[in-house]
N, C-alpha and C positions, 0 to 999 in steps of 0.2 A: 563446401559441398561439391562433390564430383559431378562433372557433366555426364551426360548419357554415354558419350564416347569413353570417358574415363571409367565408368562403371562396367561397360562391356569389356574393356581391356583388362580390368582387374578380375572380372569373372572368368575370362579366357585364360589368364595366367594361373588362377587357382585350379581350373580344370586341368590344365597342362601339368601342373605340379602334382595333382592327385594321380593322374595317369602315370607319370614318371615314377612316382613312389611305388605304385602297384607293380610296375614292371621290374624295378630294381630290388624291391624288398621281398619278392616272392622267392621261397626257398627252392633250390634245384631238387629234382626228383632223384633220390639215391638209387644207385644201380643195384641190381640183384642178379643172381645166377638163374639160369633157366629152371633148374630143379627147385629152387626156392619159390619161384613164381608158380610153377605148375603143381605144387603141393596144395595150393588153394587159389586157383585162378579166378574163382567167382568173386573174391574180394577186390579184384582189380579190373573187373569187366567195365569197359567203356572209360577206363582211366588212362592217364598218361603214365607209362612205365619206362624204365631204362634197364634193359636186359643185356647181360653178357653171356656169351657162349661161343662154341666153335661151329663154324659153317660146315655142315655135314658134307662129306665127300659125295659127289654125284647129285647133289640136291639143287644146285644153282641152275635156273632156267633163264637164260638171257632174253628170251622172247617175252615171257610173262613177268620177268623181274621178280621171281620168287625164289626162296631158298629155305632151308631148314637149319635152325640153330639147335645144337645138341648139348645136353648136360650129361651127367653120369647116368641118370635114370630116365629122363624125359627129353622129348624133342618139341620144338615149337616152330610152326610155320610162320614165315615172314613174307609179307607182301610189300615189296620195295618199289612199287610203281610210282609212288609220290616222293621218293627220296633219291638223292644223287648217290650212285654207286662209286665209292672211292677208287682211285686208280690202283691202289695196293690191295684191293679186295680180292680174295681167292678162297677156294675151298680149303678146309683144314686150318684156317687161321681163326684166332680169337677176335671177335668183334663186339662192339657195344652198339646196341640198337635202341633208339628212343622212338616211341610211338604210342599208339592207342591199341589196347587189347580188346579184341572183339571175338564173339562166338558166331560162326557161320556154319550152318548145316551140321551142328554137333561137334565142330572142330574149332579149337582156339587158334586165332590168327592175330599176329601183331602187325598192324598197318604202320610201317616204318615212316618216320619223318626225318630221321638223321641216323646215318650209319658211320661209325668211327672204327678204323682198323688200328690196332696197336698190340703191344706185347701184353700177355696176361697179367703181369705184375702191375701194370698201369691201372687196372680196374679193381685191384684188391682193396678191401675196405680196411 
């Protein structure tokens, strides 16, 4: 029979194993284009999403850390206050933004957690 210390150690190991499995086995969020998201944004409200689009020219505000992502038909406001802005970030470039989609004062806003800059083909499905 295990001692009290042994039982605690075994329980701790099981808890750590369960947490690790949860972290590593969860599926990544597939990326989608701005237009795909904005056709039915209610389905993704308060959810983690991964959105690709072009940073609209003239939309980046370095003080408030906001910008707009554009698709062919729709635009989406991005709040990047909680995300690191990559060094290669610039208007007119295609970026991938991971974050939580929220509605504020009737406008959809993506609260960015991660911003990745790269060529458009990198994000094609």
